[in-house]
C-alpha positions in Angstrom: 65.1 153.6 131.0 66.6 156.9 131.8 70.2 157.5 133.0 69.1 157.7 136.6 67.6 154.2 136.5 70.5 152.8 134.7 72.8 154.2 137.4 70.7 152.6 140.2 70.7 149.3 138.5 74.5 149.4 138.0 74.9 150.4 141.7 72.8 147.4 142.8 74.7 145.1 140.7 78.1 146.4 142.0 76.8 146.1 145.6 75.7 142.5 144.9 79.0 141.6 143.5 80.7 143.1 146.5 78.6 141.1 148.9 79.3 137.9 146.9 83.1 138.6 147.0 83.1 139.5 150.8 81.3 136.2 151.6 83.7 134.2 149.5 86.6 136.0 151.2 85.1 135.3 154.6 84.7 131.5 153.8 88.4 131.4 152.6 89.7 133.2 155.6 87.6 130.8 157.9 89.0 127.8 156.0 92.5 129.1 156.1 92.3 129.6 159.9 90.9 126.2 160.5 93.7 124.7 158.3 96.3 126.6 160.3 94.8 125.2 163.5 94.5 121.6 162.2 98.0 120.6 163.3 97.4 119.6 167.0 100.2 119.0 169.2 100.0 116.9 172.3 102.6 117.2 175.1 103.9 114.0 176.5 104.9 113.2 180.1 108.7 113.7 179.1 108.0 117.2 177.8 108.3 116.1 174.1 105.6 117.0 171.7 104.0 114.8 169.0 102.1 116.1 166.1 98.9 114.3 165.6 98.5 115.3 162.0 96.7 117.6 159.7 93.4 117.3 157.9 95.2 117.2 154.6 97.5 114.3 155.8 94.6 112.3 157.0 92.8 112.8 153.7 95.9 111.9 151.6 96.3 108.7 153.7 92.6 108.0 153.1 93.1 108.4 149.4 95.9 105.8 149.5 93.6 103.3 151.1 90.8 104.3 148.8 93.0 103.8 145.7 93.9 100.3 147.1 90.2 99.5 147.5 90.6 99.4 151.3 87.4 101.3 151.8 86.9 100.8 155.5 90.4 102.1 156.3 89.7 105.0 153.9 86.6 106.0 155.7 88.4 106.0 159.0 91.0 108.4 157.6 88.3 110.6 155.9 86.6 110.7 159.2 89.8 112.1 160.9 90.2 114.6 158.2 86.6 115.8 158.6 87.1 116.0 162.4 89.8 118.5 161.7 88.4 120.5 158.8 84.6 120.4 158.1 84.9 123.1 155.5 86.5 121.0 152.9 83.8 119.4 150.7 86.2 116.8 149.2 86.6 115.1 152.6 82.9 114.4 152.7 82.6 113.5 149.1 85.5 110.9 149.1 84.1 109.3 152.3 80.6 109.1 150.7 82.2 107.5 147.6 84.0 104.9 149.8 80.7 104.2 151.5 78.9 103.8 148.3 81.6 101.5 147.0 80.8 99.3 150.1 77.1 99.4 149.2 76.3 101.7 152.1 74.3 104.1 150.1 72.2 105.5 153.0 75.4 106.1 155.0 76.9 107.9 151.9 73.7 110.1 151.7 73.9 110.9 155.3 77.6 111.9 154.9 76.9 114.2 152.0 74.0 115.7 154.0 76.3 116.3 156.9 78.9 118.0 154.5 76.1 120.2 153.2 75.5 121.6 156.6 78.9 123.1 156.5 79.3 123.6 152.9 75.8 124.5 151.7 77.0 126.0 148.4 79.1 123.1 147.3 78.3 122.0 143.8 80.5 118.9 144.4 78.4 117.8 147.4 75.1 118.7 145.7 76.0 116.7 142.7 77.2 113.7 144.6 74.0 113.8 146.6 72.0 113.9 143.3 73.8 110.8 142.0 73.6 108.9 145.3 69.8 109.5 145.6 69.1 108.5 142.0 71.2 105.3 142.5 69.4 104.6 145.8 66.0 105.2 144.4 66.7 103.2 141.3 67.8 100.2 143.5 64.6 100.5 145.6 62.5 100.1 142.5 63.8 96.9 141.5 
């Protein structure tokens, strides 16, 4: 390769890295904006306001239920978190794990597929889906 070809290859690599970085930055900015808007305030008839809660607080409450093996309650809280922030793969993953613990494997697979609609590059969700599908297929063969 001559120097001119090497220069163009390096230029293409740098451009590709810039695109990857800009895409990552865009995703982080979107996630940050959604998180900032996740605290919803509802006005009451007497003029006072009540905070409904953030996605993270619902997720943490769900984790507490999950750790106490109260999976149905955990799923409810994870659903609330997902409703506020669909860009966080952990919310979908933990909900699917709770569903799986209740032997709701198909529901867990559906949850992961929904999460992948919003987080198509999430290795966490891809891995969880692979595990669930292997488990589901293994149980079908018995």
